[in-house]
N, C-alpha and C positions, 0 to 999 in steps of 0.2 A: 036560703043562702047556701051557696056551693062551698064545698070544702076546698082546701089548698090542693089536695090531690086531684080533685075534679078539674081544677083550673089547669093543672099540668097536663092532664090527659085529654083536654078538650081539643076537638078537631077544628079546623078552620071553618069559618061561616060560609054559607052558600054564597054564590056570586050575586044573588039578588039582594042581599042585605046591605046595610050601610057600610061605608068605608071604615068606620071606627071598629066594627066587629072584626074586619080583616086584619087590622093592626094589632088586635089582641092576640091573633094566632102567631105572629112573628114579633114578639116583644124585644126590645134592646137588652143586651146582656152586659152586665157590669162585672168587674173583677170579683166582687163579693158573690155574685151569682155563680161565677165559674168555680170559686172555692167551695161553695155549698154543693154544687153538682159533683165536684171531684170527691168530696167527702162521701156523698151518697153512692159514688162508684168505687168505693174503697175495696169492696170484695172483688169487683171485676179486675181492678188493678193488681190486687194480690194474686188473683188467678192467672194473670198474664206474667207477672214478674217472678213469682215463686219458682216455676220450672227453670227459667233462665238462671236465676240465682243458684238453684240447686246444681244445675249442670256446671256453672262457672266455679262454684266452690269444690265440686268433685274434681274438676280439672286442676284446680289449684292444689288440692291435696295430692294429686298424682305427680306434680312437678318434683323432680329429684333434687337432692341437695348436691351441689357441685363444689369441689375444692379446687382452688386456683393456686398453683405453684408458680413462683416468680423467680427470675434470675437476671443477671446483668452481664453485658459484654462491653469491654472497653476497646474502642477501635482507634487505631492510628495509622498513618501512612507508612507502610513497610517497604522494604527493598523490592519485594516482588511487584510493587506497583510502579516503581521508578527505575528498575534495574535496566530496562532497555535503553534509556537515555544515558545511564552511567556507562554501559558497555560501548555504545556507539560514540558518545562524546562525553568524556569525563568532566568537562567544564560546564555541562548542562545538567541540572538536577531538577527536571520538570516533574511536578506532582499534580495529580488531579485535585480539584477542590474538595474540601472536607465534606461538604454536603453530597457531592457525587460519590465519594468513597462510602459514606454511610448508606446512601440509597442503594448502591451496589450490594453491600453486605445484607441489607434488608431483603433484597430480591433473592439472594442465596438462601437466607433463613426461611423465607416464605415459600420457597420452591418445593415441588413434589419430591425431589431427590432426598432432601433432608427428612421429609415425612416418611418416605418409604424405608430409609435406612433406620430411622428411629423405631418404627413399628416392627421392623424385622427382628428386633431383639425381644419382642413380646408376642405372646399368643393372642389371638383375637378375643379369647374369653377374658383375659386380664384387662384389656383396655376397653373393649366395647362388647359387653356380654350380650346385648340385644342382637347385634349383628352376628355374633357367634350362634345364637339360637336360630336365627333366620337361616343361616348357612346350614346348620344341622338339619333343619326341616327340608331344605332343598336337596341335601344329600340323600335323605331318606326317600324322597320322591323319585319316581321313574322319570328321567329326563334325558334329552338327547345330548346334553353337555356332559363332559367327563368331570370327575371330581376335581382334577387339577384346574379346569376352566372355571368351575364354580368357586374354588378357593381363590383364584386370581381375581374374579369379579368382586368378591367380598373384601379382598385386600385393597382393591381400588376404592371401594366404598369407605373402607377404614381410612384411607389416605384423605378422602374428601372430608370425612368427619374430623380428622386430625387438623386439617387446615381451618376448619370452622372453629375448633376449640383452641387453636394456637393463635397467639397474638404477639406481634413484635412492633415496636415503635420507639421513637426517640423524641426528646424535647428539643426545641430550637437551641442552637449554639451549645449543644451538649454532646460529647463524644461517646456517651454511654447508651447502648441500645438495651432497652428493657424488653424482656420476653416473658411470656406467661402461657400456661397450659391448664385447661380445666378438665376435670374428670370426676366421676362420682366417687372414686376412691382416692383418699388423700395420698396414700403411699404410691399408688399408681401414677398420680399426677406428677409428683416429684421425680419418680424414676423415669417416666417417659420424657419429661423436660430435660433431665440430665443426659439421657440418651440422645435427644435431639441436638443438644449442644455439642456432644462428642461427634455425632454424625456430621454436623455442620463444619467443625474444625477439620475433620478428616477429608470431607468433600472439598473444602477450601484448599487444603494442602495439595490434594490431587489436581485440582483445577489450575492452580498457579504453578505447581511443580511439574505439570505434564508438558514436556517439550519434545519435539520430534528429532531427538538426537540420533536415534537408531536409523530413522528413515533418511536423515541427512547423510549419515555415514554410508548407508546402503546406496544412495544415489551417487555419492562421491565415488564409491568403488565401481559402479556401473560406468560413470564418466571416464574413470581411469582406464577401464577395459576398452572403451571406445577409442580413447586416445592411443592406447597401445596398438590397436588395429590400424588406426590412421597412420601411425609412425611406420608400421610395416608397409602400408600402401605407398607412403612417401619414399621409403628406401627402395621398393620395387620400381617406382617411377624413375628414380635417379639411376638405378642399375641398368634398366632397359635402355636409357638414353645415354649411357656412358658418362654420367656427370657425378662428380664427387660432392661438390658444394655448389648449388645452383647460383645463389646470389654472388658468392665470391668469384666463381669462374666467369659469370656474366660480367661482373665489374672488371675483372682482369682482361677479358676479351675486349671490352669497350675501351679500356685504358690503352691496351696494346694497339688497337685499331687506330686510336687517335695519335699515338706516338709514331706508328708507321706512316700514317697519312702525313704527319709533319715532316718526317724524314724524307718521304718521297717528294714532297714539295721542295725541300731544301736541295735534294738531288737534282731535280729538274732545273731549279734556279742555277745551280753550279754548272750543270751541263750546258746551259745556254751561255753562261759566262765563258766557259772553256772554249766553246765553238767560236765565240767572238775573238778570243785571244788567238786561237789557231789561225783564223783568217788573217788577223793582223800580222802574226809572226811569219806566215807564209809569204805575205806581201813584202814584209821587211827583208826576209831571207833572199827574195828574188832580186833585191837591189844591192846586195853585198857580193863582192867578188870572193871566190873561194881562196885565192892567193893574193898576196900583196908584196910590194917591194919592202925588203927588210932594212936596207941602208940607203936612204935617200935624204940628201941634205934638205930638200924642200919637202916638208911634211904637210903641205897645205891640203894635198888630196886626202891624206889620212884624216886630217882634222875635219875636212868637209864630210867625209863618210861618217865619222863619229857623231858629228852634229846631226846628220840626217837620221842616223840610228836613234839618237837621243830624241829627235823630233817625232819619229814613229812611235817610240815608247810613250812619249807625252800624249800623243793622239789617242792612245788607249784609255787615257784618264781625263784628257781635256779636249775641248773643241778647238777648231781652227782659229777662232777669233780670241782665244784666251791670251793673256799677257805673256805667259811662259813660252807658248808656241810662237808668238810674234817676235819675241827676243831671239829665239833660235833661228827664225826665218831671216832676221837682220844679219846674224852672224854668218848663216849659210850664204847669203847674198854677198857679203864682204869677201868670204873665202872664194866663192865662184868668180867674183870680179878680179881677185888676185890671180887665180889660176888662168883666167882668160888672158891676162896680160903676159903670161909666161909661155914659152914655146914647149915646155915639158919639164920633167924632173931633171935636176942638175946633180951631178956627182955620180959616185959608184952606186949602182942599183943591184940589190940581191933579193930575189923573190923567195917566198915561203908561204905556209898556211896562214890564212887570215884568222886571227884569234876571235875577232868579232863574229865572223861567219860561223866559226865553231860554237861560239856561245849561243848565237841565235838558233843554230841547228839543234843544240842540246835542249834549249828551251822548247823548241817545236816538238821534239821527241817526248819530252816530259809531258807536254800538254796533250799530245796524242795518246800517250799511255793513260793519262788521267781521264780522257774522254772515254776510252774503252772501259776503264774501271767504273766510271759513273754509269755507263750503259748497262754493264753487268749488275751493278748494285740496284739500278732502277728496275731491272727485270725481276730481281729477287724480292725487292720491296713490293712490287706490284703483285707478285705471287703470294706473298705473305698477307698483303692487304685483302686480296680476294678470298684467301682462306679464312681470315678473321671475319670478313663480311658474311661469308656463308655461315659461320658459327653464330654470329649475332642474329642472323635471320632465323636460324634454328631455335635460338633462345627466345626470339619473339613469338615463334609459333608455339613453343611449349609454355610460354608465360601464363596464358589464361588458366590452364590446368594447374600449374604450380601455385598461382595466386589463390585458386579455389581451395587447394589442399592447405595452404598456409592460413587462410581464413578459418577453415574448419578446425585446424589445430589451435589457433588463437582463441576461438570461441570455447573449445573444450577446456583449454588451460584456464581461461578466465572463469568458466563455470566451476572447475575444480577448486580454484582459489576461493571463489565466493562460497562454495559449499563447505570448505574447510574452515573458513572464517565464521560462517554461520553456525557450524557445529560447535566450534569453540565457544562462541557467544552463548549458544543455547545450553552448553554444559555449565558455563558460568551462572546462567540464570537458574538452572536446576540446583546448583550448590547454594546459591544465595537464598532461593525460595525455600529450600529444605532447612537451612539454618535459621531462617528468620521466622521463628515461631512466636515472636512477641508482637506481631502486628495486631492480633486480636487476642485479648486476654479475657478470661472469665473472671469478672470481679466478684461475683456472688453466685455460687451454685444453688440449685433449687433445693429447698428444704421442705419437709412434710408440712403442709399447712394445717394449722390447728382449728381453724374455723372455716366453715363452708358457707356458701351463699346459695339461695334458692329463689325462684320466681313465684313462690307460693303467695306471698303478700301482694306483690303487684298484680298477679292474676286474680286474686280474690277481690282486690279493690276494683279492678277492671270489670269483673263480673257484677259486683254491686252496682257500678255505674251503668253498665249496659242494662241490667234488669230494671233498675229504677227509671232509666230513661224510657225504656220500652213500656213499662207500666204507666208512666206519666203520659206518654203519647196516647195509649189506649184510653186513659181517663179523660184526656182533652177531647178525643174524638167523641166519647160519650157525652161530655158536657156541651159540646157545640152542636150536637145532632139532636138533643132533646127539645121537644116543643112544649110550650106552656110557660108558667112562671115559677121560678125557683123559690122566691121569697115574696112576702106581702109588699115589700118596697118595690119590687119589680112590677107587681100588679098596679100599684098606685102610680108609678111612672108611666105605665102604658095607658091607663084609663083616666088618670087624673081624678080618681075618685078614692075616697078613704075606705080602708078596709076596716070593717066594724068588728069582725070576729073571725077566728080561725078554728075550724073544726076538723079533727082528724077522722079518718074512716074507722 
């Protein structure tokens, strides 16, 4: 009878034996068999897990204790966030959303500027002693870098470490930002966090209070100098062309040109009328006798002449077929018929100057004098018209350059006004931002934490889990790679034969 150990160490049967012998070499394994084999591999499992557990516990004991200092910031929408709309339009008071405001403040808190300014108040040995030791080692070594460069590099490393140890967050629908900072020293943690809050407030005031007022004033002065130079150029342009006020003189010349043109047209119209009257008056004068009978009982001839003169005067205003002319024609015909029936004037006849002739002659001379006067006036008006036309032509030639100078002056004046208004607005922004210190308030400054926290227990538990899992895996590998039977029950299941006795070696 073989012992149980012999069964476990037995090799597979040769290929020529029965199939039942081959099945004994690869028996089925139950959970009980696995547990038995794991127990038998306990020393192997301890050999595997003990080093891992020792290393993990050693690392856990090396984990430092860190103290977390906390503080709070109350955030509200201040004037520096809405002052632009207040200055440009007093009736609009647009504000960002509360979430946007808080997110912006969180970005400022978490930024490297706050970290650099906070760490600038402390030495590297106070906040991060390990980095200080590494820096000192690098300073003692021969290196191509200067001490200032090495110091700057470790300061940047300190900023990175600060951002890892610094935390800032906010709960939903809560205007209070919670900030925290961890360090191995409790006093250092509180001091650094308070310095970070002060640096944040200072940086925030500089950020919102920084306005380009000086640059705007400088640019305004530059534009005013350019405007003065342009004014000198405009004055030189006017002086060279003999112009006092371009727009006014051009408008005056245009107005006088129009007025003279109108007067010249009126003159020509009157001259045409006078020439017509002269022709009529000369024709009328030719029909009148210079002398007449003064005392004649028969005045028919005189009446006839008066009627003819009156008819000629009417013809200057009416046509031949007008009613007034026809009436005179009938009267003239009656007088002529009467004179035709008489042999001549009857009674004493005395001759003398004809008053009608003298009157028509006087009218003729008056018309001739007016015609001469109109001709002289027309020549003078034409001369003045030509003079103003030449002046307007000159203004037309100078207008492009003048308009260019005016456009440049208008642009500079508009730019100066805009810069002045912008500088005034930016000054208002600076005053409001400087006075509005209540936008962010520190609700709770950092205090020295009394209790610290460490990762020793989590690391130790993790080490135990890793060591146990690794040892278990090694035991399972041992359990499933062993050949033979772990228990009598396994032998019975494999051969379906009862085990009569068990003998140990």
